[in-house]
FIMARVO-625794 format. One record per residue (C-alpha): residue number from 1; residue in three letters; x, y, z. Coordinates in steps of 0.5 Angstrom, whole numbers. Each point is the difference from the previous one (the first is absolute). Layout:
// FIMARVO-625794
{NUM "ala" {X Y Z}}
...
This chain:
// FIMARVO-625794
{1 "met" {193 39 198}}
{2 "asn" {0 6 4}}
{3 "val" {-7 2 2}}
{4 "arg" {0 4 6}}
{5 "thr" {-6 -1 5}}
{6 "val" {-4 5 4}}
{7 "ile" {-5 -2 6}}
{8 "val" {-5 4 3}}
{9 "asp" {-5 -2 5}}
{10 "ser" {-3 3 6}}
{11 "asp" {1 -6 4}}
{12 "ser" {7 -1 3}}
{13 "lys" {-1 -7 1}}
{14 "met" {-3 -1 -7}}
{15 "leu" {6 4 -3}}
{16 "his" {5 -5 3}}
{17 "met" {-4 -6 -2}}
{18 "asn" {0 3 -7}}
{19 "gln" {7 1 0}}
{20 "glu" {2 -7 2}}
{21 "ile" {-4 -3 -6}}
{22 "leu" {3 5 -5}}
{23 "glu" {7 -2 3}}
{24 "glu" {-2 -7 0}}
{25 "val" {-2 0 -8}}
{26 "thr" {5 5 -2}}
{27 "gly" {6 -1 4}}
{28 "tyr" {1 8 1}}
{29 "ala" {-2 5 5}}
{30 "ala" {-5 5 -2}}
{31 "ala" {3 7 -2}}
{32 "tyr" {-5 4 4}}
{33 "val" {-5 -3 6}}
{34 "ser" {-5 5 3}}
{35 "val" {-7 1 4}}
{36 "ser" {-1 6 -4}}
{37 "val" {1 3 -7}}
{38 "gly" {4 5 3}}
{39 "ser" {7 1 -4}}
{40 "val" {-2 -6 -4}}
{41 "leu" {-2 3 -6}}
{42 "asp" {7 4 0}}
{43 "gly" {4 -6 0}}
{44 "met" {-4 -3 -6}}
{45 "thr" {2 5 -4}}
{46 "glu" {7 -3 0}}
{47 "ala" {2 -5 -6}}
{48 "gly" {-5 -6 0}}
{49 "pro" {-4 -4 -1}}
{50 "tyr" {-4 -1 6}}
{51 "leu" {-5 -5 3}}
{52 "leu" {-4 4 5}}
{53 "leu" {-4 -5 5}}
{54 "leu" {-5 6 3}}
{55 "asp" {-5 0 5}}
{56 "leu" {-6 4 -3}}
{57 "lys" {-2 2 7}}
{58 "leu" {5 5 3}}
{59 "pro" {1 5 6}}
{60 "asp" {2 6 -5}}
{61 "ala" {-2 -2 -7}}
{62 "asp" {-5 -3 -4}}
{63 "gly" {3 -6 -3}}
{64 "ile" {-4 1 -7}}
{65 "gly" {2 7 0}}
{66 "phe" {7 -2 1}}
{67 "ile" {0 -5 -6}}
{68 "arg" {-3 6 -4}}
{69 "arg" {5 4 2}}
{70 "ile" {5 -5 -2}}
{71 "arg" {-3 -1 -7}}
{72 "gln" {0 8 -1}}
{73 "leu" {7 0 1}}
{74 "gly" {2 -6 -5}}
{75 "leu" {4 -3 5}}
{76 "pro" {2 -8 -1}}
{77 "val" {-4 -3 5}}
{78 "asp" {-4 -6 0}}
{79 "val" {-5 -1 6}}
{80 "ile" {-3 -6 4}}
{81 "ala" {-6 3 4}}
{82 "ile" {0 -3 7}}
{83 "thr" {-6 3 4}}
{84 "ser" {-7 -2 4}}
{85 "leu" {-4 4 -5}}
{86 "cys" {-4 -4 -4}}
{87 "asp" {-5 4 -3}}
{88 "thr" {-1 -1 -7}}
{89 "gly" {1 8 -2}}
{90 "thr" {7 -1 3}}
{91 "val" {2 -6 -3}}
{92 "glu" {-2 2 -7}}
{93 "thr" {3 7 1}}
{94 "ala" {7 -4 2}}
{95 "phe" {0 -4 -6}}
{96 "arg" {-2 6 -4}}
{97 "leu" {6 3 2}}
{98 "gly" {4 -6 -2}}
{99 "val" {2 -4 7}}
{100 "phe" {3 -7 -1}}
{101 "asp" {-4 -3 5}}
{102 "tyr" {-5 1 6}}
{103 "ile" {1 -3 6}}
{104 "ile" {-6 0 5}}
{105 "lys" {2 0 8}}
{106 "pro" {0 -5 3}}
{107 "phe" {4 -4 -4}}
{108 "arg" {4 -6 0}}
{109 "pro" {8 1 -1}}
{110 "ser" {0 -5 -6}}
{111 "arg" {-5 5 -4}}
{112 "leu" {5 6 1}}
{113 "lys" {6 -5 -2}}
{114 "arg" {-4 -2 -6}}
{115 "ala" {-1 7 -2}}
{116 "val" {7 2 1}}
{117 "glu" {2 -6 -4}}
{118 "ser" {-5 1 -6}}
{119 "tyr" {3 7 0}}
{120 "leu" {7 -2 0}}
{121 "ala" {-1 -5 -6}}
{122 "val" {-3 5 -4}}
{123 "arg" {6 5 1}}
{124 "met" {5 -5 -1}}
{125 "ala" {-3 -1 -7}}
{126 "leu" {0 7 -2}}
{127 "pro" {8 1 -1}}
{128 "his" {1 -5 -4}}
{129 "thr" {-5 1 -6}}
{130 "ser" {0 6 -4}}
{131 "glu" {-8 -2 -2}}
{132 "val" {-5 -4 2}}
{133 "asp" {-5 -5 -3}}
{134 "gln" {-7 -2 2}}
{135 "ala" {2 -5 4}}
{136 "trp" {4 4 5}}
{137 "ile" {-6 5 0}}
{138 "asp" {-5 -5 2}}
{139 "ser" {5 -2 6}}
{140 "tyr" {1 7 2}}
{141 "val" {-8 1 0}}
{142 "asn" {-1 -6 4}}
{143 "arg" {5 2 5}}
{144 "ser" {2 -8 0}}
{145 "pro" {7 0 -4}}
{146 "ser" {2 -6 3}}
{147 "met" {-7 -3 -2}}
{148 "val" {0 -5 6}}
{149 "ser" {-2 3 7}}
{150 "ala" {5 -1 6}}
{151 "glu" {-5 -5 3}}
{152 "lys" {0 -4 -6}}
{153 "leu" {8 -1 0}}
{154 "pro" {2 -6 3}}
{155 "lys" {6 0 6}}
{156 "gly" {6 2 -3}}
{157 "tyr" {-2 4 -6}}
{158 "his" {0 8 1}}
{159 "arg" {-5 5 -3}}
{160 "leu" {5 5 -3}}
{161 "thr" {4 -6 -3}}
{162 "met" {-6 -2 -4}}
{163 "ala" {-1 7 -2}}
{164 "gln" {6 0 -3}}
{165 "val" {-1 -6 -4}}
{166 "val" {-6 2 -2}}
{167 "thr" {2 7 -2}}
{168 "phe" {6 -3 -4}}
{169 "leu" {-5 -5 -4}}
{170 "thr" {-5 6 -1}}
{171 "glu" {6 4 -3}}
{172 "arg" {1 -5 -5}}
{173 "cys" {-4 -1 -7}}
{174 "gly" {1 -7 0}}
{175 "ser" {2 -6 4}}
{176 "val" {6 -1 5}}
{177 "ser" {5 -5 3}}
{178 "ala" {1 0 7}}
{179 "glu" {8 1 -2}}
{180 "glu" {-3 7 -3}}
{181 "val" {-4 2 6}}
{182 "ala" {6 -2 5}}
{183 "ala" {5 4 -4}}
{184 "gly" {-5 6 -1}}
{185 "ile" {-2 1 7}}
{186 "gly" {6 -3 4}}
{187 "phe" {-1 -6 3}}
{188 "ser" {1 -7 -1}}
{189 "arg" {-3 -5 -5}}
{190 "ala" {-3 -4 5}}
{191 "thr" {-3 5 3}}
{192 "ala" {-3 3 -6}}
{193 "arg" {-2 -7 -2}}
{194 "arg" {-4 -1 7}}
{195 "tyr" {-4 6 -1}}
{196 "leu" {-1 -1 -7}}
{197 "glu" {-3 -7 1}}
{198 "phe" {-4 3 6}}
{199 "leu" {-3 5 -5}}
{200 "val" {-2 -6 -5}}
{201 "arg" {-3 -4 5}}
{202 "ala" {-4 6 2}}
{203 "gly" {-3 0 -7}}
{204 "leu" {3 7 -1}}
{205 "ala" {6 -2 -5}}
{206 "arg" {1 -6 -4}}
{207 "ser" {6 -3 -2}}
{208 "lys" {2 -4 -7}}
{209 "leu" {7 -3 -2}}
{210 "gln" {4 3 -5}}
{211 "tyr" {4 -4 -4}}
{212 "gly" {7 2 -3}}
{213 "ser" {4 -3 -6}}
{214 "val" {5 -3 6}}
{215 "gly" {-1 -2 7}}
{216 "arg" {-5 -1 5}}
{217 "pro" {-7 4 -1}}
{218 "thr" {-1 7 4}}
{219 "thr" {-6 1 4}}
{220 "lys" {-3 7 -2}}
{221 "tyr" {-6 4 4}}
{222 "leu" {-5 4 -2}}
{223 "leu" {-5 4 4}}
{224 "thr" {-7 -2 -1}}
{225 "tyr" {-3 6 -2}}
{226 "his" {6 2 -5}}
{227 "lys" {-1 -2 -8}}
{228 "glu" {6 -3 -4}}
C-alpha cells in the first residue's frame, strides 16, 4: 500500500518527532516535511492518496482554511489534525471537514502512532473490497479497525497485524480458518492462529469446530458482531 504522507508543523522539534513516529509505523519517509504550507499544496496535486499530518496553527496559513482549500480542490487527502487548539468550534469544524483524527498538543507519541496505525488499517482494507458491509462501516466510524488498542495488546502482538486479521474477518460473510486467514493476508498459519485465539480470549470473536467427511475437524473463527 502506497500512501504518501505530508507533515506540516510550525514547531521544528515536533516536526522531527512526528516524522520519526511516522517512519516507525510505516517504514517509509514522508513525501514532504515543512514548517509552513508553502509549496505543500502544489506537491499534493500529484497522484495520491495522501495522509496529511497538519498543525492547525501555522505562521503562513490558517489550518482550517487550508483543509477547506484541499476539499474545494477535491484532492485525495486525508487529514490528521495535530494542534494546541482545543476550543469546541475548531474541533467541530475540523470534523465537519472530514479530518480522520484530532490530536491535541501536548500528546504522547503513542497517541499519534495509534492514529496513524488506525488510518493505515482502514486504507489497507479499501483496495481489496469492491463494496463494504455494515461491519466495515462501523469499524471505520469507530476509528478502531483493530478493535484492540495498542495498550491492550500483549508483548509480541502488533496492532497493524491485528488490524489486518480483523479486516480480513470483517470482509468475510462467514467463519474462516487460520489457514484461510494466513493465505489471504500472507503470513504463517501459526501467526494467524495466535491472533485469532487472542480475539477469542478477548471476547471479540468466537471459534467452533467444523467437521468434514474425513480427517481432523477444522477450527473456524467469526467476529462476534457478525451473523452467520
